[in-house]
C-alpha positions as CSV (number, residue, x, y, z in Angstrom):
1,M,56.0,-123.0,19.0
2,E,53.2,-123.7,21.5
3,L,49.7,-122.2,20.6
4,K,48.5,-120.2,23.4
5,P,44.8,-120.5,24.3
6,R,44.2,-116.9,24.6
7,L,45.5,-116.1,21.2
8,L,43.4,-118.9,19.9
9,D,40.3,-117.3,21.5
10,L,40.9,-114.0,20.0
11,Y,41.6,-115.5,16.6
12,I,38.3,-117.6,16.7
13,I,36.1,-114.8,18.1
14,K,37.6,-112.2,15.6
15,K,36.6,-114.6,12.7
16,F,33.2,-115.5,14.1
17,I,32.2,-111.8,14.7
18,F,33.6,-110.3,11.8
19,T,32.3,-113.0,9.0
20,F,28.9,-112.8,10.9
21,F,28.5,-109.0,10.2
22,I,30.0,-109.3,6.9
23,A,27.6,-111.8,6.0
24,L,24.6,-109.7,7.5
25,L,25.8,-106.6,5.4
26,L,26.0,-108.7,2.2
27,I,22.6,-110.4,2.6
28,I,20.8,-107.4,3.8
29,G,22.1,-105.5,0.8
30,I,20.9,-108.1,-1.4
31,V,17.4,-108.2,0.1
32,I,17.0,-104.5,0.1
33,I,17.8,-104.6,-3.7
34,F,15.0,-107.1,-4.3
35,D,12.6,-105.3,-2.0
36,I,13.1,-102.2,-3.7
37,S,12.4,-103.7,-7.2
38,E,9.1,-105.3,-5.8
39,K,7.9,-102.0,-4.1
40,I,8.9,-99.2,-6.5
41,D,5.6,-99.2,-7.9
42,D,3.9,-98.5,-4.5
43,F,6.5,-95.9,-3.6
44,V,5.8,-93.9,-6.9
45,S,2.0,-94.2,-7.1
46,N,1.6,-93.3,-3.4
47,E,4.2,-90.4,-3.7
48,A,6.3,-91.8,-0.8
49,P,9.1,-89.3,0.1
50,L,12.8,-90.5,-0.3
51,K,13.5,-89.6,3.4
52,A,10.7,-91.8,4.6
53,I,11.8,-94.6,2.4
54,I,15.3,-94.3,3.7
55,F,14.7,-93.4,7.3
56,D,11.2,-94.6,8.2
57,Y,11.1,-98.0,6.2
58,Y,14.5,-99.4,5.3
59,L,16.4,-98.0,8.3
60,N,13.8,-99.9,10.4
61,F,13.5,-102.8,8.2
62,I,17.1,-103.8,9.0
63,P,16.9,-104.7,12.6
64,Y,13.6,-106.7,12.0
65,F,15.2,-108.7,8.8
66,M,18.5,-109.3,11.0
67,N,16.6,-110.9,13.9
68,M,14.3,-112.9,11.9
69,F,17.0,-114.7,9.9
70,S,19.9,-114.5,12.7
71,P,19.9,-118.3,13.1
72,L,20.7,-118.6,9.2
73,F,23.3,-116.1,9.4
74,V,25.0,-117.8,12.6
75,F,25.1,-121.2,11.0
76,I,26.4,-120.0,7.6
77,T,29.0,-118.1,9.5
78,V,30.1,-121.0,11.5
79,I,30.0,-123.4,8.7
80,F,31.9,-121.1,6.4
81,F,34.9,-120.3,8.5
82,T,35.3,-123.5,10.2
83,S,35.2,-125.4,7.1
84,K,37.8,-123.0,5.8
85,M,40.0,-123.7,8.9
86,A,39.4,-127.3,8.6
87,S,40.6,-127.2,4.9
88,N,43.6,-125.2,5.6
89,S,44.5,-127.8,8.6
90,E,44.3,-125.2,11.1
91,I,42.1,-127.4,13.4
92,V,44.5,-130.3,13.1
93,A,47.3,-127.8,14.2
94,I,45.3,-126.6,17.2
95,L,44.5,-130.0,18.4
96,S,48.1,-131.1,17.7
97,C,49.2,-128.2,20.0
98,G,47.4,-130.2,23.0
99,I,44.4,-127.9,23.0
100,S,41.4,-130.1,23.1
101,F,38.4,-130.0,21.1
102,H,36.2,-129.0,24.0
103,R,38.7,-126.1,25.0
104,M,38.4,-125.1,21.2
105,M,34.7,-124.9,21.6
106,V,35.2,-122.0,24.4
107,P,35.7,-119.1,21.9
108,Y,32.6,-120.2,19.8
109,I,30.4,-120.1,22.9
110,I,31.7,-116.7,23.7
111,S,30.8,-115.6,20.3
112,A,27.5,-117.2,20.5
113,A,26.8,-115.6,23.7
114,F,27.7,-112.1,22.2
115,I,25.3,-112.6,19.3
116,A,22.6,-114.2,21.4
117,L,22.7,-111.0,23.6
118,F,22.7,-108.8,20.6
119,S,19.7,-110.6,19.2
120,L,18.1,-110.4,22.7
121,G,18.7,-106.6,22.8
122,L,17.3,-106.0,19.4
123,N,14.0,-107.9,20.4
124,L,13.4,-106.0,23.7
125,F,14.8,-102.6,23.0
126,V,15.0,-101.7,19.4
127,I,12.8,-103.9,17.1
128,P,9.4,-103.1,18.9
129,T,10.1,-99.2,18.2
130,S,11.5,-99.7,14.8
131,N,8.5,-102.0,13.8
132,E,6.1,-99.3,14.9
133,I,7.7,-96.8,12.4
134,R,8.0,-99.5,9.8
135,V,4.2,-100.6,10.2
136,K,2.9,-97.1,10.0
137,F,5.0,-96.6,6.7
138,E,3.7,-99.8,5.2
139,E,0.2,-98.9,6.0
140,K,0.4,-95.3,4.4
141,Y,2.5,-96.0,1.5
142,I,2.6,-100.0,0.7
143,K,-0.4,-101.8,1.9
144,G,-3.0,-98.8,2.4
145,H,-5.6,-98.8,5.0
146,N,-7.0,-102.4,4.9
147,K,-10.6,-102.5,6.2
148,T,-11.9,-105.6,7.6
149,T,-14.9,-107.0,9.6
150,V,-14.5,-109.1,12.8
151,R,-17.5,-111.2,13.9
152,D,-18.7,-112.4,17.3
153,I,-16.6,-110.8,19.7
154,H,-16.9,-111.7,23.5
155,Y,-14.9,-109.6,26.0
156,Q,-14.7,-109.3,29.8
157,I,-13.7,-105.8,29.9
158,S,-13.4,-105.9,33.7
159,P,-14.4,-108.2,36.6
160,G,-18.3,-108.5,36.2
161,E,-18.8,-106.6,32.8
162,F,-19.0,-108.4,29.7
163,V,-19.3,-106.9,26.2
164,Y,-20.7,-108.8,23.1
165,V,-20.6,-107.4,19.6
166,E,-22.1,-109.4,16.6
167,S,-19.9,-107.7,14.1
168,F,-17.3,-104.6,14.1
169,S,-16.4,-102.9,10.8
170,S,-13.0,-101.0,10.9
171,W,-14.2,-99.3,7.9
172,N,-16.4,-97.0,9.9
173,N,-15.3,-98.0,13.4
174,T,-18.9,-99.2,14.1
175,A,-19.8,-102.2,16.2
176,Y,-23.3,-103.8,15.4
177,R,-25.5,-105.5,17.8
178,F,-23.6,-104.1,20.7
179,T,-24.5,-105.6,24.2
180,L,-22.8,-104.8,27.7
181,E,-23.8,-106.8,30.7
182,K,-23.1,-106.3,34.3
183,V,-23.0,-109.4,36.8
184,R,-22.6,-109.1,40.5
185,D,-22.5,-112.1,42.8
186,N,-23.5,-114.4,40.0
187,R,-26.6,-112.4,39.0
188,L,-27.4,-110.2,36.0
189,V,-28.0,-106.8,37.4
190,S,-28.1,-104.7,34.3
191,K,-28.0,-105.4,30.4
192,L,-27.4,-102.5,27.9
193,S,-28.3,-103.3,24.3
194,A,-27.7,-101.1,21.0
195,E,-28.3,-101.3,17.5
196,T,-24.9,-99.7,16.7
197,A,-22.0,-98.4,18.6
198,V,-19.8,-95.7,17.0
199,W,-16.3,-95.1,18.1
200,D,-15.9,-91.2,18.8
201,S,-12.0,-90.8,18.5
202,T,-12.1,-87.2,19.6
203,R,-13.7,-88.0,23.0
204,G,-12.5,-91.6,23.3
205,C,-16.0,-93.1,24.0
206,W,-18.7,-95.0,22.2
207,N,-21.8,-93.5,20.6
208,L,-24.8,-95.7,21.1
209,R,-27.7,-95.4,18.8
210,K,-31.3,-96.9,19.4
211,Y,-30.2,-98.4,23.0
212,F,-32.2,-100.3,25.6
213,I,-31.1,-100.5,29.3
214,R,-32.6,-103.1,31.5
215,D,-32.0,-103.0,35.2
216,Y,-32.7,-106.1,37.2
217,S,-33.7,-106.0,40.8
218,T,-33.4,-108.8,43.4
219,A,-36.8,-109.9,42.7
220,L,-35.9,-110.4,39.0
221,E,-38.1,-107.2,37.9
222,D,-36.6,-105.2,35.1
223,H,-36.7,-101.5,34.6
224,V,-36.5,-100.6,31.0
225,R,-34.8,-97.4,29.7
226,S,-34.5,-96.4,26.0
227,G,-33.5,-93.6,23.8
228,A,-32.1,-92.8,20.4
229,T,-28.3,-92.0,21.3
230,L,-26.2,-92.4,24.3
231,D,-22.5,-91.7,24.9
232,T,-20.7,-94.2,27.0
233,V,-17.2,-94.6,28.2
234,I,-15.9,-98.2,29.2
235,D,-12.8,-99.9,29.3
236,L,-12.7,-101.0,25.6
237,S,-11.4,-99.0,22.7
238,V,-11.6,-99.6,18.8
239,N,-8.0,-100.7,18.8
240,D,-9.1,-103.7,21.1
241,L,-11.8,-104.8,18.5
242,Y,-9.4,-104.6,15.9
243,I,-5.9,-106.0,16.6
244,Q,-3.7,-106.9,13.8
245,K,-1.3,-109.7,14.4
246,G,1.5,-107.6,13.6
247,A,0.7,-105.2,16.1
248,V,2.3,-107.0,18.9
249,E,5.4,-106.8,17.3
250,T,5.6,-103.1,17.9
251,L,4.9,-103.3,21.8
252,S,7.7,-103.0,24.2
253,Y,8.3,-106.0,26.4
254,E,6.3,-104.2,29.2
255,R,3.4,-103.1,27.2
256,L,3.5,-106.6,25.8
257,N,2.8,-108.3,29.2
258,E,0.3,-105.7,30.1
259,L,-1.6,-106.6,26.8
260,I,-1.3,-110.2,27.7
261,S,-2.8,-109.5,31.2
262,I,-5.7,-107.9,29.8
263,Q,-6.5,-110.3,27.1
264,K,-6.3,-113.1,29.4
265,M,-8.8,-111.1,31.5
266,R,-11.0,-110.5,28.9
267,G,-10.9,-114.0,27.4
268,D,-9.6,-112.8,24.1
269,E,-8.3,-115.4,21.7
270,N,-5.7,-112.9,20.4
271,V,-3.9,-113.7,23.7
272,K,-2.1,-116.6,21.8
273,V,-0.7,-114.2,19.2
274,A,0.7,-112.1,22.1
275,L,2.1,-115.1,24.1
276,I,3.8,-116.4,20.8
277,E,5.6,-112.9,20.3
278,K,6.9,-113.1,24.0
279,H,8.1,-116.2,24.0
280,T,9.7,-116.0,20.6
281,R,11.8,-113.1,21.8
282,F,13.7,-115.1,24.1
283,A,13.8,-118.6,22.0
284,L,15.1,-117.1,18.9
285,P,18.4,-115.5,20.6
286,F,19.0,-118.9,22.3
287,S,19.3,-120.7,19.1
288,A,22.8,-119.2,18.4
289,F,24.2,-121.4,20.9
290,I,22.7,-124.7,19.4
291,L,23.4,-123.7,15.9
292,T,26.8,-122.9,16.7
293,I,27.6,-126.2,18.4
294,M,26.2,-128.0,15.4
295,G,27.9,-125.9,13.0
296,V,31.3,-126.8,14.4
297,A,30.4,-130.4,14.8
298,L,29.6,-130.4,11.1
299,S,32.4,-128.4,9.5
300,S,35.5,-129.3,11.7
301,K,36.5,-132.3,9.5
302,K,38.3,-131.7,6.4
303,R,36.4,-133.0,3.3
304,R,37.6,-133.6,-0.2
305,G,34.9,-131.8,-1.9
306,G,35.8,-128.7,0.0
307,I,33.4,-126.3,1.9
308,G,30.7,-126.4,-0.7
309,W,28.9,-129.5,1.0
310,N,29.3,-128.0,4.4
311,I,27.6,-124.8,3.5
312,G,24.8,-126.8,1.7
313,I,24.2,-128.7,5.1
314,G,24.3,-125.6,7.2
315,I,21.9,-123.7,4.9
316,A,19.4,-126.8,4.8
317,L,19.5,-127.1,8.7
318,S,19.3,-123.5,9.4
319,F,16.2,-123.0,7.1
320,S,14.5,-126.1,8.6
321,Y,15.1,-124.5,12.1
322,I,13.4,-121.4,10.9
323,L,10.5,-123.2,9.3
324,F,10.0,-125.3,12.2
325,L,10.1,-122.3,14.6
326,R,7.2,-121.1,12.4
327,F,5.4,-124.4,12.4
328,S,5.6,-124.8,16.1
329,Q,3.3,-121.8,16.4
330,M,0.5,-124.1,15.1
331,F,0.8,-126.2,18.4
332,V,-0.3,-122.9,20.3
333,Y,-3.2,-122.2,18.0
334,T,-4.5,-125.6,17.9
335,D,-4.1,-125.7,21.9
336,F,-1.9,-128.7,21.4
337,L,1.0,-127.2,23.8
338,P,1.3,-124.1,25.9
339,P,3.3,-121.4,24.2
340,G,5.9,-121.7,26.8
341,I,6.8,-125.1,25.7
342,A,5.9,-125.0,22.1
343,L,8.1,-122.2,21.1
344,W,11.0,-124.0,22.7
345,V,10.4,-127.3,21.1
346,P,12.6,-126.4,18.0
347,N,15.4,-125.4,20.4
348,I,15.1,-128.6,22.3
349,L,15.0,-130.9,19.3
350,F,17.9,-129.1,17.5
351,A,19.8,-129.3,20.8
352,I,19.6,-133.1,20.9
353,I,20.7,-133.1,17.3
354,A,23.7,-130.7,18.2
355,G,24.6,-132.8,21.0
356,F,24.4,-136.0,18.9
357,L,26.5,-134.2,16.2
358,Y,29.2,-133.0,18.8
359,R,29.6,-136.3,20.4
360,I,30.4,-138.0,17.0
361,A,32.6,-135.2,15.6
362,P,36.3,-136.1,15.4
363,K,38.2,-135.0,18.1
């Protein structure tokens, strides 16, 4: 009886998707159990409500974890069920029916496209919102309010307006040695200096203390004004001075692009963090195609030792991909490569490896 390609497509797609989500559920369940055992003391000591633990933390933890390790799940899934098909001589039967190896790859690519779109949807629409809720829970019940001091902050808050802060303490929301300079036509027109600038959250402004304002005329004469306190409103908030790296993970794609534009205009070094997050959201889902092709090429041949060897190779390669994806971020921080290239280097390298393995795979 001739095997129909449509039946083959449905058979492989069903196996792929079903095995993928079963692997997700099993591993996520194990991870949640270990995470509870690690954080149970924090939950109890900080009196975290059970409802908040379930719905604010773990329900929003699942999409974040799924997306982070989706390359691992995809690779293991392909390796597992394809190796099982090979050991049961199903692949030999498929090829014997006149269906080429290239044609057999079609349902794999369709499944990989589904998973890639699923991951991309999580990245763009689900994870930013869930991360925002999860991070707030962690700050309140797990990590606590971490207070740090940031030093030597230089910002261009708008064209011709520059802010310098010697140090900023998030403990009391105070900027020390605050300076605001205004430049017009390459000429300094005014300079405002204050010993401290305290953020007033109720009015959304900075309260300057012991301030001096120097206005410079075209003749380079300066007019000095001073006082004890002064409230000033500028395009700079306390959140701009204290941005955690995890904060960009809570932003939607539109807000992330807005942040990148503002940070580029200000000359903010944190723009690298935002750019890494932006390009990772697209580079990670694309890996589903590469790892699927690589997994089929590695596991389509029947081995004497069973599927254990294939699964071991699959886990090693998938972890190396995730590690390399994290390592590629260092290319951005060291200015070795622009983010648009650095975050796609792992995909390019593994695509070459996948192409080589596919070429030498038995057909």
